TIDRENLO-38573 format. One line per 2 residues: number of its first residue (from 1); their letters; for each residue x negated, y, z of C-alpha. Coordinates in nm, 2 decimals. Each point is the difference from the previous one (the first is absolute). Layout:
! TIDRENLO-38573
NUM> A> X Y Z | ...;
END
This chain:
! TIDRENLO-38573
1> MK> 1.53 -1.86 2.52 | -0.29 0.07 -0.23;
3> IV> -0.08 0.10 -0.35 | -0.29 -0.14 -0.21;
5> FV> -0.09 0.10 -0.35 | -0.14 -0.19 -0.28;
7> LI> -0.37 0.08 0.02 | 0.03 0.21 0.32;
9> LV> -0.32 0.17 0.10 | 0.03 0.11 0.36;
11> CT> -0.26 0.26 0.10 | -0.12 -0.11 0.35;
13> ID> -0.29 0.09 0.21 | -0.18 -0.32 -0.11;
15> VI> -0.04 0.13 -0.36 | -0.07 0.37 0.08;
17> VG> -0.35 0.08 -0.12 | -0.21 0.31 -0.07;
19> PP> -0.33 0.16 0.12 | -0.03 0.07 0.37;
21> VQ> 0.02 0.36 0.12 | -0.34 0.13 0.10;
23> PD> -0.01 0.16 0.35 | -0.17 0.32 -0.13;
25> KK> 0.28 0.05 -0.25 | 0.29 -0.01 0.24;
27> KA> 0.00 0.36 0.10 | -0.02 0.12 -0.36;
29> EE> 0.28 -0.24 -0.10 | 0.23 0.13 0.28;
31> EE> -0.06 0.36 -0.11 | 0.09 -0.06 -0.37;
33> DP> 0.27 -0.25 0.07 | 0.34 0.14 -0.11;
35> SM> 0.30 -0.07 0.22 | 0.12 -0.35 -0.07;
37> GL> 0.36 0.09 0.09 | 0.00 -0.28 0.26;
39> EY> 0.02 0.08 0.37 | -0.25 -0.28 0.08;
41> ER> -0.29 0.13 -0.21 | -0.24 0.03 0.29;
43> YL> 0.09 -0.35 0.12 | -0.07 -0.13 -0.36;
45> KE> -0.36 0.13 0.03 | -0.04 -0.17 0.33;
47> VV> 0.13 -0.34 -0.13 | -0.22 0.01 -0.31;
49> NI> -0.31 0.10 0.21 | 0.06 -0.29 0.23;
51> LE> 0.05 -0.25 -0.29 | -0.31 0.13 -0.18;
53> SD> -0.21 -0.08 0.31 | 0.09 -0.36 -0.05;
55> EI> -0.26 -0.18 -0.22 | 0.24 -0.24 -0.17;
57> FR> 0.25 0.27 -0.08 | -0.28 0.22 -0.13;
59> KK> -0.11 -0.27 -0.24 | 0.35 -0.03 -0.14;
61> LE> 0.00 0.38 -0.05 | -0.27 -0.01 -0.26;
63> GM> 0.18 -0.09 -0.32 | 0.32 0.21 -0.01;
65> NS> 0.06 0.21 -0.31 | 0.28 0.22 -0.13;
67> TE> 0.12 -0.26 -0.25 | 0.08 -0.25 0.28;
69> IE> 0.18 0.27 0.20 | 0.21 0.10 -0.31;
71> HQ> 0.08 -0.37 -0.07 | 0.14 -0.05 0.34;
73> EK> 0.25 0.27 -0.05 | 0.19 -0.22 -0.25;
75> FL> 0.12 -0.23 0.29 | 0.17 0.04 0.33;
77> IY> -0.29 0.11 0.21 | 0.21 -0.05 0.31;
79> NS> 0.12 -0.35 -0.09 | -0.17 -0.17 0.30;
81> YL> 0.16 0.25 0.24 | 0.34 -0.05 -0.17;
83> QD> -0.02 -0.37 0.05 | -0.12 0.02 0.36;
85> VF> 0.28 0.24 0.09 | 0.28 -0.21 -0.14;
87> NV> -0.14 -0.32 0.13 | 0.01 0.15 0.35;
89> LM> 0.35 0.14 -0.06 | 0.14 -0.32 -0.13;
91> SD> -0.12 -0.18 0.32 | 0.26 0.20 0.18;
93> KP> 0.33 -0.18 -0.03 | 0.25 0.29 0.04;
95> FN> -0.19 0.20 -0.26 | -0.02 -0.30 -0.23;
97> ER> 0.38 -0.05 0.02 | 0.07 0.37 -0.07;
99> LS> -0.24 0.00 -0.30 | 0.16 -0.31 -0.15;
101> KV> 0.33 0.20 -0.04 | -0.17 0.28 -0.20;
103> KD> 0.10 0.01 -0.37 | -0.27 0.23 -0.14;
105> IG> -0.29 0.07 0.23 | -0.13 0.28 -0.22;
107> KE> 0.32 0.19 0.01 | 0.07 -0.08 0.36;
109> AG> -0.35 0.08 0.13 | 0.13 0.25 0.26;
111> DV> 0.26 -0.25 0.14 | -0.26 -0.27 0.02;
113> AQ> -0.24 0.23 0.18 | 0.27 0.07 0.26;
115> HL> 0.00 -0.38 0.09 | -0.35 0.05 0.14;
117> EL> 0.17 0.09 0.33 | 0.12 -0.36 0.03;
119> VS> -0.35 -0.15 0.01 | -0.17 -0.11 0.33;
121> KG> -0.27 0.20 0.17 | -0.25 -0.27 -0.09;
123> VR> 0.08 0.04 -0.37 | -0.02 0.38 0.03;
125> SK> -0.34 -0.03 0.17 | -0.13 -0.22 -0.29;
127> LD> 0.14 0.25 -0.26 | -0.18 0.29 0.19;
129> EL> -0.33 -0.19 -0.02 | 0.05 -0.08 -0.37;
131> KR> 0.06 0.37 -0.07 | -0.31 0.10 0.19;
133> QE> -0.21 -0.25 -0.20 | 0.15 0.12 -0.33;
135> IE> -0.08 0.37 0.08 | -0.36 -0.09 0.08;
137> RL> -0.02 -0.19 -0.33 | 0.15 0.30 -0.19;
139> KI> -0.25 0.23 0.15 | -0.29 -0.20 -0.14;
141> IA> 0.17 -0.01 -0.34 | 0.05 0.37 0.02;
143> KL> -0.37 0.04 0.07 | -0.09 -0.21 -0.31;
145> LK> 0.24 0.20 -0.22 | -0.17 0.32 0.11;
147> KN> -0.34 -0.15 -0.09 | 0.12 -0.12 -0.35;
149> IN> 0.21 0.30 -0.11 | -0.17 0.31 -0.12;
151> QR> -0.03 0.23 0.30 | 0.13 0.29 -0.21;
153> DV> 0.31 -0.19 -0.09 | 0.18 0.08 0.33;
155> KR> 0.34 -0.02 -0.16 | -0.05 -0.35 -0.12;
157> YR> -0.15 -0.10 0.33 | 0.30 0.13 0.19;
159> EK> 0.24 -0.17 -0.23 | -0.17 -0.34 0.05;
161> LI> 0.00 0.05 0.38 | 0.37 0.08 0.00;
163> DL> 0.08 -0.32 -0.20 | -0.23 -0.19 0.23;
165> VE> 0.20 0.07 0.31 | 0.36 0.01 -0.14;
167> HL> 0.09 -0.34 0.14 | -0.03 0.12 0.36;
169> DH> 0.03 0.30 0.23 | -0.37 0.10 0.04;
171> SN> 0.09 0.29 0.23 | 0.07 -0.26 0.27;
173> PT> -0.30 -0.24 0.00 | 0.09 -0.19 0.32;
175> SF> 0.35 -0.14 -0.03 | 0.22 -0.17 -0.27;
177> EE> 0.33 0.18 -0.02 | 0.31 -0.01 -0.22;
179> DD> -0.15 0.25 -0.24 | -0.30 -0.24 -0.06;
181> LR> 0.23 -0.28 -0.09 | 0.21 0.22 -0.23;
183> RL> -0.30 0.13 -0.18 | -0.15 -0.34 -0.04;
185> IK> 0.31 -0.15 -0.16 | 0.06 0.29 -0.23;
187> KA> -0.36 0.02 -0.11 | -0.03 -0.38 -0.07;
189> TS> 0.33 -0.03 -0.19 | -0.09 0.31 -0.21;
191> DL> -0.35 -0.13 -0.08 | 0.12 -0.35 -0.09;
193> ST> 0.24 0.15 -0.26 | -0.27 0.23 -0.13;
195> ID> -0.26 -0.29 -0.04 | 0.24 -0.22 -0.19;
197> KK> 0.10 0.29 -0.23 | -0.36 0.08 -0.07;
199> RR> -0.08 -0.36 -0.07 | 0.28 -0.02 -0.26;
201> EE> -0.11 0.32 -0.17 | -0.36 -0.12 -0.01;
203> FK> 0.10 -0.33 -0.15 | 0.21 0.17 -0.26;
205> NY> -0.30 0.22 -0.10 | -0.22 -0.31 -0.01;
207> EL> 0.24 -0.18 -0.24 | 0.03 0.32 -0.22;
209> EK> -0.37 0.04 -0.01 | -0.06 -0.37 -0.09;
211> ET> 0.25 0.01 -0.29 | -0.13 0.33 -0.12;
213> IR> -0.36 -0.13 -0.02 | 0.12 -0.31 -0.18;
215> RE> 0.18 0.20 -0.27 | -0.29 0.25 -0.03;
217> KL> -0.23 -0.30 -0.06 | 0.22 -0.12 -0.28;
219> KN> -0.01 0.33 -0.18 | -0.38 -0.03 -0.05;
221> LD> 0.03 -0.35 -0.16 | 0.04 -0.08 -0.37;
223> EN> 0.33 -0.16 -0.10 | -0.12 -0.36 0.01;
225> KR> -0.17 0.03 0.34 | 0.30 0.19 0.14;
227> KE> 0.24 -0.29 -0.11 | -0.24 -0.25 0.17;
229> EE> 0.00 0.20 0.33 | 0.38 0.04 -0.01;
231> KA> 0.05 -0.37 -0.05 | -0.25 -0.09 0.28;
233> FE> 0.18 0.25 0.23 | 0.35 -0.15 -0.08;
235> EL> -0.13 -0.35 0.07 | -0.14 0.10 0.34;
237> QK> 0.33 0.17 0.08 | 0.19 -0.31 -0.10;
239> KH> -0.23 -0.22 0.20 | 0.05 0.23 0.31;
241> KD> 0.38 -0.02 -0.03 | -0.01 -0.38 -0.03;
243> HP> 0.04 -0.08 0.37 | 0.25 -0.18 0.22;
245> KL> 0.31 0.19 0.11 | -0.05 0.19 0.32;
247> HH> 0.22 -0.03 0.30 | 0.18 0.30 0.13;
249> PG> -0.22 0.14 0.28 | 0.14 -0.07 0.34;
251> SK> 0.26 -0.25 -0.13 | 0.06 -0.34 0.16;
253> DQ> -0.16 -0.18 -0.29 | -0.31 0.22 0.01;
255> LE> -0.05 -0.04 0.38 | 0.07 -0.38 -0.02;
257> EV> -0.28 -0.03 -0.26 | -0.24 0.17 0.24;
259> WE> 0.12 -0.23 0.28 | -0.06 -0.30 -0.21;
261> KE> -0.31 0.09 -0.20 | -0.18 0.23 0.24;
263> DG> 0.11 -0.12 0.34 | 0.00 -0.37 -0.10;
265> LD> 0.35 -0.06 0.15 | 0.29 -0.20 -0.14;
267> KG> 0.23 0.22 -0.20 | 0.31 -0.16 0.15;
269> DF> -0.12 0.11 0.35 | -0.01 0.37 -0.09;
271> DP> 0.10 0.22 0.29 | -0.01 0.39 -0.03;
273> KT> -0.09 0.04 0.37 | -0.29 -0.24 -0.01;
275> FF> -0.11 0.16 -0.33 | -0.01 0.34 0.15;
277> NL> -0.21 -0.11 0.30 | -0.24 -0.19 -0.23;
279> HD> -0.07 0.31 -0.21 | 0.00 0.25 0.29;
281> KN> -0.37 -0.05 0.02 | -0.07 0.22 0.30;
283> SD> 0.32 -0.11 0.18 | 0.12 0.35 0.07;
285> GY> 0.36 -0.07 -0.11 | -0.03 0.19 -0.34;
287> LD> -0.11 -0.07 -0.35 | -0.21 0.29 -0.10;
289> EE> -0.09 0.09 -0.36 | -0.30 -0.22 -0.02;
291> EI> 0.19 -0.30 0.13 | 0.28 0.06 -0.24;
293> EA> -0.23 0.04 -0.30 | -0.17 -0.33 0.09;
295> LF> 0.33 -0.17 -0.07 | -0.01 0.10 -0.37;
297> QR> -0.35 -0.13 -0.09 | 0.13 -0.33 -0.14;
299> EL> 0.25 0.19 -0.22 | -0.28 0.23 -0.12;
301> DK> -0.22 -0.29 -0.08 | 0.25 -0.12 -0.25;
303> VY> -0.06 0.32 -0.21 | -0.35 0.13 0.08;
305> NA> -0.33 -0.19 -0.02 | -0.32 0.20 0.06;
307> DQ> -0.18 -0.23 -0.24 | 0.23 0.07 -0.29;
309> PE> -0.07 0.31 -0.22 | 0.37 0.06 -0.06;
311> DD> 0.08 0.04 0.37 | -0.07 0.33 0.16;
313> MI> -0.07 -0.02 0.38 | 0.10 0.37 0.04;
315> ER> 0.34 -0.10 -0.14 | 0.01 -0.29 0.25;
317> FE> -0.06 0.24 0.29 | 0.29 0.23 -0.13;
319> EM> 0.22 -0.31 -0.05 | -0.06 -0.10 0.36;
321> NR> 0.09 0.35 0.13 | 0.32 0.00 -0.21;
323> MR> 0.10 -0.33 0.16 | -0.07 0.13 0.34;
325> EH> 0.19 0.32 -0.05 | 0.30 -0.20 -0.14;
327> VM> 0.02 -0.23 0.30 | -0.04 0.29 0.24;
329> NE> 0.28 0.19 -0.17 | 0.23 -0.31 0.05;
331> MD> -0.09 -0.10 0.35 | -0.17 0.29 0.18;
333> KD> 0.31 0.17 0.15 | -0.17 0.25 0.23;
335> KD> -0.26 0.10 -0.27 | -0.30 -0.04 0.22;
337> AM> -0.20 -0.19 -0.27 | 0.01 -0.34 0.17;
339> LS> 0.25 -0.27 0.06 | 0.10 -0.09 0.35;
341> YN> 0.11 -0.35 0.09 | 0.37 0.11 0.01;
343> EF> -0.03 0.18 -0.34 | -0.15 -0.31 -0.16;
345> IE> 0.26 -0.24 0.14 | 0.28 0.23 -0.10;
347> GT> -0.14 0.03 -0.35 | 0.01 -0.38 -0.03;
349> KK> 0.37 0.00 0.07 | 0.10 0.22 -0.30;
351> DE> 0.13 -0.13 -0.33 | -0.29 0.16 -0.19;
353> YK> -0.24 -0.22 0.19 | 0.15 -0.31 -0.14;
355> KD> -0.01 0.13 -0.35 | -0.32 -0.04 -0.20;
357> EG> 0.04 0.26 -0.28 | -0.37 -0.03 -0.10;
359> WN> -0.24 0.29 -0.03 | -0.08 0.23 -0.29;
361> TL> -0.38 0.05 -0.01 | -0.18 0.32 -0.11;
363> DE> -0.03 -0.12 -0.36 | 0.38 -0.01 -0.01;
365> EK> 0.04 0.34 0.17 | -0.25 0.24 -0.14;
367> PF> -0.09 0.29 0.24 | 0.01 0.26 -0.28;
369> SE> 0.20 0.08 -0.31 | -0.13 0.06 -0.35;
371> DE> 0.07 0.37 0.03 | -0.21 0.01 0.32;
373> LQ> -0.28 -0.18 -0.17 | 0.00 0.24 -0.30;
375> DF> -0.02 0.29 0.24 | -0.28 -0.16 0.19;
377> MK> -0.19 -0.07 -0.33 | 0.04 0.36 -0.10;
379> EF> -0.14 0.12 0.33 | -0.28 -0.26 -0.03;
381> EE> -0.10 0.14 -0.34 | 0.01 0.36 0.11;
383> KR> -0.22 -0.07 0.30 | -0.24 -0.20 -0.21;
385> KE> -0.03 0.30 -0.24 | -0.06 0.23 0.29;
387> KF> -0.27 -0.23 0.14 | -0.18 -0.02 -0.33;
389> EG> 0.05 0.37 -0.10 | -0.33 0.14 -0.11;
391> HA> -0.16 -0.35 -0.02 | -0.03 -0.24 -0.29;
393> QP> 0.29 -0.24 -0.04 | -0.08 -0.37 -0.07;
395> GE> -0.11 -0.02 -0.36 | -0.07 0.38 -0.02;
397> VH> -0.33 0.20 -0.01 | 0.00 0.36 0.09;
399> VP> -0.22 0.25 -0.18 | -0.23 0.18 0.24;
401> VD> 0.12 0.34 0.11 | -0.20 0.32 -0.05;
403> PS> -0.17 0.05 0.34 | 0.09 0.37 -0.01;
405> AV> 0.37 -0.09 0.00 | -0.03 -0.19 0.32;
407> PK> 0.13 0.21 0.30 | -0.24 0.07 0.28;
409> PA> 0.04 -0.23 0.31 | 0.16 0.26 0.21;
411> DH> 0.25 0.10 -0.26 | 0.07 -0.36 -0.09;
413> LE> 0.07 -0.10 0.36 | 0.22 0.30 0.06;
415> GD> 0.24 -0.08 -0.28 | -0.03 -0.38 0.00;
417> KK> 0.28 -0.22 0.11 | -0.08 -0.35 0.11;
419> AP> 0.18 -0.27 -0.20 | 0.23 -0.23 0.20;
421> DV> -0.16 -0.31 0.12 | 0.17 -0.28 -0.19;
423> QH> -0.23 -0.29 0.08 | 0.30 -0.19 0.14;
425> ME> 0.16 0.01 -0.34 | -0.29 -0.16 -0.19;
427> QP> 0.03 -0.36 0.12 | 0.19 -0.17 0.28;
429> NP> -0.25 -0.11 0.26 | -0.06 -0.38 -0.05;
431> SL> -0.11 -0.03 0.36 | 0.35 0.06 0.12;
433> KE> 0.10 -0.34 -0.13 | -0.23 -0.15 0.26;
435> QH> 0.19 0.16 0.29 | 0.30 -0.23 -0.01;
END
């Protein structure tokens, strides 16, 4: 079993960079180093020192910055470990058979972990080695976190370390036990849910921001120009909606079209078992999220074209995720964020699979209501006023203030309150459209 995200960025040793530790600084660093809260702190230093003696690793260490560290936190930093653990577990037939009977892996994490006693000694040995490798990797990441977080911010440092090791029992660095499997399952299922929820919230804010900016622009136009802009906008919207009917994601008709158009096979020869094996690209017996999302690209091409101004590629990305979530809700019975061979085949036997009810795209199902938009626009206006408070608004000229009325620097800094940073509300980032 494995879980892969759209755009997963796995933090591995290969991408860990940062300036090497100078020998003459080691003693001072150890003296000022606050307790990391990990029992293997001393070993962490030994591992890093050994790695830093390697010329290739030292070269890779030279470009790391805090922005890259923060960016990696948005993804499952333990994804590679997660994949490796379940690939090893699924190679054990008794464990595989027990797991296939689980209805909800997130809710039954404890029961699944107890099945670890069924696996062979060879499998347990492989799991032990994977855990040891993961702990060594986490030690290096912890070292980088320490380097990139303000040394005085001990609380934030400790919080990040706790989150870093929640997917395993770091107090036992040598063997993989039931508690390790339970922690890994619970952490992964929780993070998956959080990531999708955050994605939906961010997309909703993106759409609210885009519509707010459009309406604000109209306010500053004269009547004739405003009518022209409204007409042009309506024409683009109409053009965007003028597309072929979409198949219901995961339906027989949708999969048969992929079989025929993408796989180049005769539609009359369609076979679910062969289809699954064709699209299980790494032949691990599961369709992960990337492999499932790949099945929707032809449907998405019917609606979104990167070369057309009326088509928003950020919306295409969200549409793809909506399709993926819909299919997983219908077929992923154990809620492990992937489709096993059995789950897929069982799904093709249902009545829903044979019905093609079509698919309502985002332009037919708006992510926000008019009331939500009005609230957002009000907040937008308030933040804009705060940002420009004390500065000339567009089209205004301020009369110079009497210098004697200006507060002294110390007094000013003491009573000043920094205005909220609202750069994200000024204009959606056009570069985002190039991501998907």
